[in-house]
DRENTORKOL-3810 file (N, C-alpha, C; in nm, 4 decimals):
REM DRENTORKOL-3810
@n.u->-12.4353; n.v->-6.7506; n.w->-1.5835; ca.u->-12.4043; ca.v->-6.6136; ca.w->-1.6232; c.u->-12.5118; c.v->-6.5198; c.w->-1.5674
@n.u->-12.4701; n.v->-6.4115; n.w->-1.5093; ca.u->-12.5629; ca.v->-6.3151; ca.w->-1.4522; c.u->-12.6421; c.v->-6.2458; c.w->-1.5614
@n.u->-12.7634; n.v->-6.2069; n.w->-1.5294; ca.u->-12.8526; ca.v->-6.1422; ca.w->-1.6263; c.u->-12.7866; c.v->-6.0203; c.w->-1.6914
@n.u->-12.7159; n.v->-5.9398; n.w->-1.6127; ca.u->-12.6553; ca.v->-5.8175; ca.w->-1.6652; c.u->-12.5429; c.v->-5.8446; c.w->-1.7645
@n.u->-12.4868; n.v->-5.9649; n.w->-1.7635; ca.u->-12.3761; ca.v->-5.9983; ca.w->-1.8530; c.u->-12.4197; c.v->-6.0643; c.w->-1.9830
@n.u->-12.5506; n.v->-6.0799; n.w->-2.0052; ca.u->-12.5983; ca.v->-6.1498; ca.w->-2.1245; c.u->-12.5597; c.v->-6.0788; c.w->-2.2537
@n.u->-12.5496; n.v->-5.9471; n.w->-2.2512; ca.u->-12.5161; ca.v->-5.8709; ca.w->-2.3716; c.u->-12.3718; c.v->-5.8241; c.w->-2.3718
@n.u->-12.2879; n.v->-5.8915; n.w->-2.2969; ca.u->-12.1471; ca.v->-5.8556; ca.w->-2.2851; c.u->-12.0625; c.v->-5.9710; c.w->-2.3374
@n.u->-11.9611; n.v->-5.9393; n.w->-2.4158; ca.u->-11.8660; ca.v->-6.0389; ca.w->-2.4639; c.u->-11.7276; c.v->-5.9973; c.w->-2.4185
@n.u->-11.6587; n.v->-6.0857; n.w->-2.3503; ca.u->-11.5232; ca.v->-6.0583; ca.w->-2.3031; c.u->-11.4251; c.v->-6.0983; c.w->-2.4137
@n.u->-11.3289; n.v->-6.0091; n.w->-2.4405; ca.u->-11.2243; ca.v->-6.0383; ca.w->-2.5385; c.u->-11.0891; c.v->-5.9998; c.w->-2.4804
@n.u->-10.9852; n.v->-6.0611; n.w->-2.5321; ca.u->-10.8483; ca.v->-6.0221; ca.w->-2.4975; c.u->-10.7927; c.v->-5.9427; c.w->-2.6142
@n.u->-10.7233; n.v->-5.8358; n.w->-2.5833; ca.u->-10.6649; ca.v->-5.7512; ca.w->-2.6879; c.u->-10.5145; c.v->-5.7469; c.w->-2.6686
@n.u->-10.4430; n.v->-5.7731; n.w->-2.7758; ca.u->-10.2968; ca.v->-5.7589; ca.w->-2.7730; c.u->-10.2622; c.v->-5.6301; c.w->-2.8448
@n.u->-10.1723; n.v->-5.5522; n.w->-2.7846; ca.u->-10.1300; ca.v->-5.4278; ca.w->-2.8487; c.u->-9.9869; c.v->-5.3980; c.w->-2.8069
@n.u->-9.9184; n.v->-5.3210; n.w->-2.8890; ca.u->-9.7815; ca.v->-5.2820; ca.w->-2.8530; c.u->-9.7819; c.v->-5.2035; c.w->-2.7211
@n.u->-9.6788; n.v->-5.2236; n.w->-2.6423; ca.u->-9.6687; ca.v->-5.1592; ca.w->-2.5113; c.u->-9.6824; c.v->-5.0070; c.w->-2.5191
@n.u->-9.6194; n.v->-4.9383; n.w->-2.6159; ca.u->-9.6374; ca.v->-4.7920; ca.w->-2.6209; c.u->-9.7834; c.v->-4.7507; c.w->-2.6420
@n.u->-9.8568; n.v->-4.8285; n.w->-2.7194; ca.u->-9.9990; ca.v->-4.7975; ca.w->-2.7405; c.u->-10.0754; c.v->-4.8189; c.w->-2.6100
@n.u->-10.0495; n.v->-4.9314; n.w->-2.5430; ca.u->-10.1163; ca.v->-4.9578; ca.w->-2.4153; c.u->-10.0860; c.v->-4.8482; c.w->-2.3144
@n.u->-9.9611; n.v->-4.8047; n.w->-2.3073; ca.u->-9.9247; ca.v->-4.6995; ca.w->-2.2122; c.u->-9.9991; c.v->-4.5705; c.w->-2.2430
@n.u->-10.0136; n.v->-4.5393; n.w->-2.3709; ca.u->-10.0880; ca.v->-4.4196; ca.w->-2.4106; c.u->-10.2346; c.v->-4.4336; c.w->-2.3714
@n.u->-10.2952; n.v->-4.5505; n.w->-2.3968; ca.u->-10.4345; ca.v->-4.5744; ca.w->-2.3602; c.u->-10.4509; c.v->-4.5622; c.w->-2.2093
@n.u->-10.3568; n.v->-4.6167; n.w->-2.1351; ca.u->-10.3629; ca.v->-4.6092; ca.w->-1.9896; c.u->-10.3545; c.v->-4.4638; c.w->-1.9421
@n.u->-10.2657; n.v->-4.3867; n.w->-2.0013; ca.u->-10.2552; ca.v->-4.2441; ca.w->-1.9667; c.u->-10.3856; c.v->-4.1708; c.w->-1.9961
@n.u->-10.4419; n.v->-4.1982; n.w->-2.1125; ca.u->-10.5673; ca.v->-4.1329; ca.w->-2.1506; c.u->-10.6810; c.v->-4.1717; c.w->-2.0580
@n.u->-10.6875; n.v->-4.2986; n.w->-2.0221; ca.u->-10.7950; ca.v->-4.3426; ca.w->-1.9330; c.u->-10.7812; c.v->-4.2766; c.w->-1.7954
@n.u->-10.6592; n.v->-4.2655; n.w->-1.7461; ca.u->-10.6376; ca.v->-4.1979; ca.w->-1.6180; c.u->-10.6763; c.v->-4.0510; c.w->-1.6269
@n.u->-10.6389; n.v->-3.9862; n.w->-1.7363; ca.u->-10.6722; ca.v->-3.8447; ca.w->-1.7560; c.u->-10.8237; c.v->-3.8237; c.w->-1.7532
@n.u->-10.8967; n.v->-3.9181; n.w->-1.8155; ca.u->-11.0431; ca.v->-3.9070; ca.w->-1.8226; c.u->-11.1129; c.v->-3.9673; c.w->-1.7008
@n.u->-11.0342; n.v->-4.0259; n.w->-1.6106; ca.u->-11.0905; ca.v->-4.0783; ca.w->-1.4869; c.u->-11.1718; c.v->-4.2055; c.w->-1.5028
@n.u->-11.1334; n.v->-4.2874; n.w->-1.6006; ca.u->-11.2042; ca.v->-4.4134; ca.w->-1.6239; c.u->-11.1029; c.v->-4.5267; c.w->-1.6347
@n.u->-11.1526; n.v->-4.6485; n.w->-1.6314; ca.u->-11.0646; ca.v->-4.7639; ca.w->-1.6472; c.u->-11.0202; c.v->-4.7762; c.w->-1.7930
@n.u->-10.9145; n.v->-4.8540; n.w->-1.8142; ca.u->-10.8678; ca.v->-4.8794; ca.w->-1.9513; c.u->-10.9805; c.v->-4.9423; c.w->-2.0326
@n.u->-11.0498; n.v->-5.0380; n.w->-1.9741; ca.u->-11.1606; ca.v->-5.1040; ca.w->-2.0428; c.u->-11.2678; c.v->-5.0025; c.w->-2.0844
@n.u->-11.3067; n.v->-4.9154; n.w->-1.9915; ca.u->-11.4087; ca.v->-4.8142; ca.w->-2.0218; c.u->-11.3606; c.v->-4.7186; c.w->-2.1300
@n.u->-11.2345; n.v->-4.6793; n.w->-2.1233; ca.u->-11.1806; ca.v->-4.5867; ca.w->-2.2235; c.u->-11.1842; c.v->-4.6501; c.w->-2.3626
@n.u->-11.1413; n.v->-4.7754; n.w->-2.3729; ca.u->-11.1441; ca.v->-4.8439; ca.w->-2.5028; c.u->-11.2874; c.v->-4.8537; c.w->-2.5533
@n.u->-11.3812; n.v->-4.8887; n.w->-2.4656; ca.u->-11.5216; ca.v->-4.8969; ca.w->-2.5069; c.u->-11.5761; c.v->-4.7611; c.w->-2.5502
@n.u->-11.5378; n.v->-4.6540; n.w->-2.4784; ca.u->-11.5817; ca.v->-4.5195; ca.w->-2.5178; c.u->-11.5339; c.v->-4.4855; c.w->-2.6578
@n.u->-11.4056; n.v->-4.5142; n.w->-2.6848; ca.u->-11.3490; ca.v->-4.4798; ca.w->-2.8151; c.u->-11.4106; c.v->-4.5620; c.w->-2.9275
@n.u->-11.4367; n.v->-4.6881; n.w->-2.9009; ca.u->-11.5018; ca.v->-4.7719; ca.w->-3.0022; c.u->-11.6431; c.v->-4.7201; c.w->-3.0288
@n.u->-11.7152; n.v->-4.6818; n.w->-2.9243; ca.u->-11.8494; ca.v->-4.6252; ca.w->-2.9414; c.u->-11.8443; c.v->-4.4961; c.w->-3.0226
@n.u->-11.7458; n.v->-4.4119; n.w->-2.9948; ca.u->-11.7295; ca.v->-4.2879; ca.w->-3.0722; c.u->-11.7047; c.v->-4.3186; c.w->-3.2195
@n.u->-11.6196; n.v->-4.4172; n.w->-3.2463; ca.u->-11.5906; ca.v->-4.4544; ca.w->-3.3849; c.u->-11.7164; c.v->-4.5055; c.w->-3.4544
@n.u->-11.7966; n.v->-4.5826; n.w->-3.3846; ca.u->-11.9212; ca.v->-4.6357; ca.w->-3.4413; c.u->-12.0169; c.v->-4.5215; c.w->-3.4740
@n.u->-12.0306; n.v->-4.4249; n.w->-3.3819; ca.u->-12.1178; ca.v->-4.3104; ca.w->-3.4060; c.u->-12.0688; c.v->-4.2278; c.w->-3.5244
@n.u->-11.9362; n.v->-4.2092; n.w->-3.5358; ca.u->-11.8814; ca.v->-4.1349; ca.w->-3.6486; c.u->-11.9127; c.v->-4.2055; c.w->-3.7804
@n.u->-11.8994; n.v->-4.3368; n.w->-3.7814; ca.u->-11.9287; ca.v->-4.4122; ca.w->-3.9030; c.u->-12.0763; c.v->-4.4000; c.w->-3.9406
@n.u->-12.1646; n.v->-4.4083; n.w->-3.8412; ca.u->-12.3077; ca.v->-4.3932; ca.w->-3.8674; c.u->-12.3386; c.v->-4.2533; c.w->-3.9211
@n.u->-12.2727; n.v->-4.1519; n.w->-3.8649; ca.u->-12.2921; ca.v->-4.0151; ca.w->-3.9114; c.u->-12.2429; c.v->-3.9988; c.w->-4.0544
@n.u->-12.1272; n.v->-4.0574; n.w->-4.0843; ca.u->-12.0737; ca.v->-4.0489; ca.w->-4.2205; c.u->-12.1670; c.v->-4.1170; c.w->-4.3198
@n.u->-12.2241; n.v->-4.2298; n.w->-4.2826; ca.u->-12.3189; ca.v->-4.2980; ca.w->-4.3716; c.u->-12.4422; c.v->-4.2121; c.w->-4.3937
@n.u->-12.4927; n.v->-4.1511; n.w->-4.2871; ca.u->-12.6103; ca.v->-4.0650; ca.w->-4.2995; c.u->-12.5803; c.v->-3.9449; c.w->-4.3876
@n.u->-12.4617; n.v->-3.8860; n.w->-4.3721; ca.u->-12.4240; ca.v->-3.7720; ca.w->-4.4556; c.u->-12.4107; c.v->-3.8127; c.w->-4.6011
@n.u->-12.3571; n.v->-3.9315; n.w->-4.6256; ca.u->-12.3435; ca.v->-3.9800; ca.w->-4.7630; c.u->-12.4807; c.v->-3.9972; c.w->-4.8263
@n.u->-12.5746; n.v->-4.0488; n.w->-4.7480; ca.u->-12.7104; ca.v->-4.0660; ca.w->-4.7997; c.u->-12.7731; c.v->-3.9307; c.w->-4.8281
@n.u->-12.7560; n.v->-3.8354; n.w->-4.7370; ca.u->-12.8176; ca.v->-3.7044; ca.w->-4.7526; c.u->-12.7571; c.v->-3.6256; c.w->-4.8678
@n.u->-12.6325; n.v->-3.6508; n.w->-4.9016; ca.u->-12.5699; ca.v->-3.5749; ca.w->-5.0090; c.u->-12.5817; c.v->-3.6440; c.w->-5.1443
@n.u->-12.6387; n.v->-3.7627; n.w->-5.1462; ca.u->-12.6623; ca.v->-3.8320; ca.w->-5.2719; c.u->-12.7829; c.v->-3.7664; c.w->-5.3384
@n.u->-12.7657; n.v->-3.7162; n.w->-5.4599; ca.u->-12.8721; ca.v->-3.6426; ca.w->-5.5278; c.u->-12.9991; c.v->-3.7249; c.w->-5.5436
@n.u->-12.9860; n.v->-3.8519; n.w->-5.5745; ca.u->-13.1042; ca.v->-3.9354; ca.w->-5.5915; c.u->-13.1818; c.v->-3.9494; c.w->-5.4616
@n.u->-13.1115; n.v->-3.9628; n.w->-5.3526; ca.u->-13.1784; ca.v->-3.9741; ca.w->-5.2230; c.u->-13.2447; c.v->-3.8423; c.w->-5.1879
@n.u->-13.1748; n.v->-3.7310; n.w->-5.2132; ca.u->-13.2344; ca.v->-3.6001; ca.w->-5.1856; c.u->-13.3613; c.v->-3.5796; c.w->-5.2666
@n.u->-13.3577; n.v->-3.6156; n.w->-5.3942; ca.u->-13.4772; ca.v->-3.6022; ca.w->-5.4782; c.u->-13.5911; c.v->-3.6855; c.w->-5.4227
@n.u->-13.5611; n.v->-3.8072; n.w->-5.3811; ca.u->-13.6641; ca.v->-3.8951; ca.w->-5.3249; c.u->-13.7311; c.v->-3.8298; c.w->-5.2049
@n.u->-13.6519; n.v->-3.7757; n.w->-5.1121; ca.u->-13.7097; ca.v->-3.7148; ca.w->-4.9929; c.u->-13.7815; c.v->-3.5848; c.w->-5.0248
@n.u->-13.7310; n.v->-3.5094; n.w->-5.1220; ca.u->-13.7999; ca.v->-3.3861; ca.w->-5.1614; c.u->-13.9354; c.v->-3.4180; c.w->-5.2224
@n.u->-13.9384; n.v->-3.5190; n.w->-5.3097; ca.u->-14.0646; ca.v->-3.5591; ca.w->-5.3710; c.u->-14.1606; c.v->-3.6128; c.w->-5.2665
@n.u->-14.1114; n.v->-3.6894; n.w->-5.1739; ca.u->-14.1944; ca.v->-3.7480; ca.w->-5.0704; c.u->-14.2513; c.v->-3.6389; c.w->-4.9788
@n.u->-14.1718; n.v->-3.5370; n.w->-4.9464; ca.u->-14.2180; ca.v->-3.4332; ca.w->-4.8556; c.u->-14.3141; c.v->-3.3346; c.w->-4.9234
@n.u->-14.3094; n.v->-3.3266; n.w->-5.0559; ca.u->-14.3968; ca.v->-3.2327; ca.w->-5.1268; c.u->-14.5361; c.v->-3.2905; c.w->-5.1495
@n.u->-14.5539; n.v->-3.4169; n.w->-5.1216; ca.u->-14.6870; ca.v->-3.4806; ca.w->-5.1427; c.u->-14.7764; c.v->-3.4605; c.w->-5.0254
END
């Protein structure tokens, strides 16, 4: 296995043909391969989830109090 592929895992994905056709259209529109488009969207979903977790932490009153107390010292 080449050094650059050490952090890569190949998977097969099955999906309904209309979904695949839509993904293919979107990838062409964005000028990337289907594989790249799927990876981009998964990365976006991961970032959104991380942002939502951070927002949940920031809006939790106990967490806010902790950081306020910590910053006032």
